[in-house]
C-alpha positions in Angstrom: 77.2 83.8 116.1 80.3 81.5 116.0 81.8 79.7 113.2 81.0 76.0 112.7 84.7 75.3 113.2 84.7 75.7 117.0 84.5 79.2 118.3 86.9 82.1 118.7 89.9 80.3 120.1 89.9 77.9 117.2 89.2 80.8 114.7 92.3 82.7 116.0 94.4 79.6 115.9 93.3 79.0 112.3 94.1 82.7 111.4 97.4 82.5 113.2 98.4 79.4 111.1 97.3 81.1 107.9 99.3 84.2 108.9 102.4 82.1 109.5 101.9 80.5 106.1 101.6 84.0 104.6 104.8 85.1 106.3 106.7 82.3 104.7 105.1 83.1 101.4 106.1 86.8 101.7 109.6 85.7 102.5 109.8 83.5 99.4 108.3 86.3 97.3 110.7 89.0 98.6 113.9 87.0 98.8 115.3 88.6 95.7 115.2 92.0 97.4 117.5 90.7 100.1 120.1 89.2 97.8 119.8 91.7 94.9 123.3 93.1 95.2 125.1 89.7 95.7 123.0 88.2 92.8 123.9 91.2 90.6 127.6 90.7 91.3 127.6 86.9 91.0 125.7 86.6 87.7 126.7 90.0 86.3 123.1 91.2 86.0 121.6 94.6 85.3 119.1 96.3 87.5 116.3 95.5 85.0 117.2 91.7 85.2 117.1 92.0 89.0 113.7 93.6 88.6 112.6 90.7 86.4 113.6 88.1 89.0 111.9 90.0 91.8 108.8 90.9 89.6 107.7 89.2 86.4 109.8 86.1 87.1 107.5 85.4 89.9 104.3 87.0 88.8 104.0 85.7 85.2 103.2 82.1 86.3 101.3 83.4 89.3 99.0 85.2 87.0 98.5 82.2 84.7 97.7 80.0 87.7 95.6 82.5 89.6 92.1 82.1 88.0 92.3 78.3 87.8 93.2 78.4 91.5 90.3 80.6 92.3 88.0 78.2 90.5 89.3 75.3 92.6 89.0 77.4 95.8 85.3 78.0 95.2 84.7 74.3 94.5 87.1 72.1 96.4 88.3 71.6 100.0 90.4 74.7 100.6 92.4 73.3 103.4 93.6 70.3 101.4 94.4 72.5 98.3 96.5 74.9 100.3 98.4 72.2 102.1 99.6 70.7 98.9 100.5 74.0 97.3 102.4 75.2 100.4 104.5 72.1 100.4 105.2 72.6 96.7 106.4 76.2 96.8 108.5 75.6 99.9 110.4 72.8 98.1 110.8 75.0 95.0 112.2 77.9 97.0 114.8 75.7 98.7 115.7 74.3 95.3 116.6 77.8 94.1 119.6 77.6 96.4 121.2 75.3 93.9 120.7 77.5 90.8 123.9 77.6 88.7 122.8 80.3 86.2 120.3 83.2 85.8 118.2 81.0 83.5 117.9 78.2 86.1 117.1 80.7 88.9 114.4 82.2 86.6 112.8 78.8 86.0 112.7 78.1 89.7 111.1 81.5 90.4 108.5 80.9 87.8 107.6 77.6 89.4 107.4 79.2 92.9 105.0 81.8 91.5 102.6 79.2 90.1 102.7 77.1 93.3 101.9 80.2 95.5 98.8 81.3 93.4 96.1 79.7 95.6 97.6 80.8 99.0 96.2 84.3 99.5 92.8 84.0 97.8 92.3 80.6 99.5 93.3 82.1 102.9 91.0 85.1 102.5 88.1 82.9 101.5 88.7 80.8 104.7 89.0 84.0 106.8 85.6 85.2 105.6 84.1 81.9 106.8 85.7 81.9 110.3 85.1 85.6 111.1 81.9 87.7 110.9 81.9 91.0 109.0 82.3 93.2 112.1 85.6 91.4 112.9 87.0 90.9 109.4 89.0 94.0 109.2 90.9 92.9 112.3 91.4 89.4 110.9 92.5 90.7 107.5 94.8 93.3 109.1 96.3 90.6 111.3 96.8 88.4 108.2 98.4 91.1 106.1 100.7 91.9 109.0 102.3 88.7 107.8 103.8 90.6 104.9 105.6 93.0 107.2 106.6 90.3 109.7 108.0 88.3 106.8 110.0 91.4 105.7 111.4 91.7 109.3 112.5 88.0 109.3 113.7 88.1 105.7 115.8 91.2 106.0 117.2 90.6 109.5 117.8 86.9 109.0 118.9 87.4 105.4 121.4 90.1 106.5 122.8 87.7 109.1 123.1 84.9 106.6 124.8 87.1 104.1 127.3 88.1 106.7 128.2 84.5 107.5 127.3 82.5 104.5 126.3 83.1 100.8 123.1 84.2 99.0 122.3 80.5 98.5 121.7 80.0 102.2 119.0 82.6 102.2 117.0 80.5 99.6 117.6 77.3 101.5 116.5 78.7 104.9 113.4 80.4 103.4 112.0 77.2 102.0 112.1 74.7 104.9 109.5 76.0 107.4 106.7 75.9 104.9 106.8 72.1 104.8 106.0 72.0 108.6 103.2 74.6 108.2 101.6 72.6 105.4 101.4 69.5 107.7 99.9 71.6 110.5 97.2 73.0 108.2 96.3 69.6 107.0 96.2 67.7 110.3 95.0 70.4 112.8 92.3 72.3 111.0 88.9 71.6 109.4 87.3 73.0 106.2 84.7 75.6 107.4 81.2 75.9 105.9 81.1 78.4 103.1 79.1 81.6 103.6 78.7 81.0 107.3 78.4 84.8 108.1 76.8 85.9 104.8 73.7 85.4 102.7 73.0 81.7 102.7 73.6 79.7 99.5 72.5 76.1 98.8 74.4 73.3 100.6 76.2 70.7 98.6 77.7 67.4 99.6 79.2 67.0 103.0 77.5 70.1 104.4 79.8 72.4 102.4 77.8 75.0 100.6 77.7 74.5 96.9 79.0 77.1 94.5 78.0 77.2 90.9 79.2 80.6 89.6 81.3 80.1 86.4 84.2 82.4 85.5 82.1 84.6 83.1 79.3 84.9 85.7 81.9 86.1 88.2 83.3 88.6 85.6 79.8 90.0 84.9 78.9 90.2 88.6 82.2 92.1 89.3 81.7 94.4 86.3 78.2 95.3 87.6 79.5 95.9 91.1 81.4 99.1 90.4 82.8 99.7 93.9 84.3 96.2 93.8 85.6 96.9 90.3 87.3 100.1 91.3 88.9 98.4 94.3 91.0 96.2 91.8 93.2 99.0 90.4 93.4 100.7 93.8 94.7 97.5 95.4 97.0 96.8 92.4 98.7 100.2 92.6 99.0 100.2 96.4 100.4 96.7 96.6 102.7 97.3 93.6 104.2 100.4 95.2 104.8 98.7 98.5 106.4 95.8 96.8 108.6 97.9 94.6 109.8 99.9 97.6 110.6 96.7 99.3 112.6 95.4 96.4 114.7 98.5 96.0 115.0 100.0 99.5 118.1 98.1 100.4 119.8 99.1 97.1 118.7 102.7 97.9 120.4 102.6 101.2 123.6 101.1 99.7 123.8 103.4 96.7 122.6 106.7 98.1 123.7 106.5 101.8 126.7 104.2 101.3 125.6 101.6 103.7 126.9 98.0 103.5 124.4 95.4 102.2 123.9 94.0 105.7 123.3 97.5 107.1 120.8 98.2 104.4 119.0 95.0 105.0 118.8 95.6 108.8 117.4 99.1 108.4 114.9 97.9 105.7 113.8 95.1 107.9 113.3 97.3 111.0 112.1 100.4 109.2 109.9 98.7 106.6 108.9 95.4 108.2 108.3 96.4 111.8 106.4 99.6 111.0 104.3 98.0 108.4 103.4 95.2 110.8 102.4 97.7 113.5 100.2 99.6 111.0 98.5 96.4 109.8 97.8 95.1 113.3 96.5 98.5 114.5 94.3 99.3 111.5 92.1 96.2 111.8 90.5 96.9 115.3 90.4 100.7 114.4 88.6 100.0 111.1 86.2 97.6 112.7 85.4 100.0 115.5 84.6 103.0 113.3 83.2 101.1 110.3 81.3 98.1 111.7 82.2 96.3 108.5 80.9 99.2 106.3 83.2 99.2 103.2 82.5 102.9 102.6 84.2 103.9 105.8 87.0 101.4 105.2 87.6 103.0 101.8 88.0 106.4 103.4 90.7 105.0 105.7 92.6 103.6 102.7 92.4 106.8 100.8 93.8 108.9 103.7 96.5 106.4 104.4 97.6 106.4 100.7 98.0 110.2 100.7 99.9 110.1 104.0 102.2 107.5 102.6 103.2 109.9 99.8 103.8 112.6 102.3 106.2 110.3 104.1 107.8 108.8 101.0 109.0 112.1 99.5 111.5 113.0 102.3 112.4 109.3 102.5 113.7 109.5 98.9 115.0 113.1 98.7 116.2 113.7 102.3 119.9 114.2 102.5 120.6 112.2 105.7 120.3 108.6 106.7 118.1 109.6 109.6 115.6 111.3 107.3 115.6 108.4 105.0 115.0 105.8 107.7 112.3 107.9 109.4 110.6 108.5 106.1 110.7 104.7 105.3 109.2 104.0 108.8 106.3 106.4 108.3 105.7 105.2 104.7 105.7 101.6 105.8 103.3 102.3 108.7 100.8 103.9 106.2 101.4 101.0 103.8 100.4 98.7 106.6 97.1 100.7 106.8 96.1 101.0 103.2 97.3 97.5 102.1 95.0 95.3 104.2 92.1 97.8 104.2 92.0 97.6 100.4 91.6 93.8 100.5 89.0 94.1 103.3 86.9 96.3 101.1 87.0 93.7 98.3 86.4 90.8 100.7 83.2 92.4 102.1 81.9 93.4 98.6 82.4 90.1 96.9 79.6 87.5 97.1 80.3 84.6 99.4 80.1 81.9 96.7 82.5 83.8 94.4 85.2 85.0 96.8 87.8 82.5 95.7 87.5 83.5 92.1 87.2 87.2 92.8 90.1 87.4 95.2 92.2 85.2 92.9 91.4 87.6 90.1 92.4 90.6 92.2 95.6 88.8 93.2 96.3 88.0 89.5 96.0 91.6 88.5 97.8 93.1 91.5 100.7 90.6 91.3 101.1 90.8 87.5 100.7 94.5 87.0 101.6 95.8 90.4 104.2 93.5 92.0 105.2 92.2 88.7 105.7 95.3 86.5 106.4 98.1 89.0 109.7 96.7 90.3 110.8 96.3 86.7 109.7 99.9 85.9 111.5 101.2 88.9 114.7 99.4 87.8 114.3 100.6 84.3 113.9 104.2 85.4 117.0 103.8 87.6 119.0 102.5 84.6 117.8 105.4 82.4 118.4 108.1 85.0 121.5 106.6 86.6 119.9 107.0 90.0 117.5 105.0 92.2 116.1 108.2 93.7 113.9 109.5 90.9 112.8 105.9 90.2 111.5 105.4 93.7 110.0 108.9 93.8 107.9 108.3 90.7 106.8 104.9 92.0 105.6 106.4 95.4 103.7 109.2 93.6 101.5 106.6 91.9 99.7 106.2 95.3 97.8 109.4 94.4 95.9 107.4 91.8 95.1 104.7 94.4 93.9 107.4 96.9 91.6 108.9 94.2 90.1 105.4 93.5 89.4 104.8 97.1 87.7 108.2 97.3 85.6 107.3 94.3 84.6 104.0 96.0 83.5 106.0 99.1 81.4 108.3 96.9 79.8 105.5 95.0 78.9 103.6 98.2 77.5 106.7 99.8 75.3 107.4 96.8 74.1 103.7 97.0 73.3 104.2 100.7 71.3 107.3 100.1 69.3 105.6 97.3 68.5 102.8 99.7 67.5 105.2 102.4 70.4 104.4 104.8 72.5 107.5 104.5 
């Protein structure tokens, strides 16, 4: 069965475009981690203030806009909605280059967060309608490789820009490409039919399947779908840990291993970005091959990868040499590339087709606000209290044990359901 949008070649083009958009979004989200040290010096900031800029300064307005965005995604033309919002956050990111104070920079970051809210849930909703279940893990893994690819570009290009220009140039360069991508999405793609590869739902105007689930109905349905419900804190913790390590890894190399900022950025870009991208790209086909779209088996992969990430993260933080730290970061990042997209693939397969926009927006709201929003701040606060970034990063990484336990719980619940249905 092929999508109504024109077969595999078109589907992969559409996915590639969404991935490039996600890359630029991840660059905009993570830009504070690249310029943390120059910003701290320029505006005389504390680690906690840097954590606020990299965390809650983005996630607060993202959280406010997330559910309204999900409502729109389930009811309006997703391609058009994303095109407008991509152009908006790209402009706002470039505007951040002209900030003259911490307050102005905070306002700009808050605006970027609100504008980016529809991007990921909208993209995942589109992916579910251009790829069938047995190829979704590959598609989602490829899409989330955009996070890692964005980190490679961000840290390597950001490091080069800091060597030759100022922190303002990083903001400016990060914002411009999104405007081009917004135009490509609008003029070279078509809105796919909702629920193409899932249980059919009634068609509305224009051949696009109608959706009528209200917010409370989605909340009740999610509450009653316990595996889906458990995936929310699992994803939140996993994504928050990955983001916190991203925000603070350069500072870790600078403070603990006495690298220059540019050296720290390069090693973070290569060690974190490249290895996470490899993990994300490889896990999709692997998960599709052994699971066939079964979320139970995907949950097992996510649980194992979370534990292995802890095993890699401990020597990364506590190892005495640069080589140990870099090798640990590389292994941690590879496992992050495995558990990060598989968590979202579980939720995407468990969510009803006519509620995906709202469900994925809700998951993004919680994961961005509590995970990406608060964990970098908590890491910075622990660093301020202890006087060292090492115990702060170690405590953050150990939180993955909770995420692994939740994925194991999901596996158990889905197995029990299969046995009751006579399929296990």
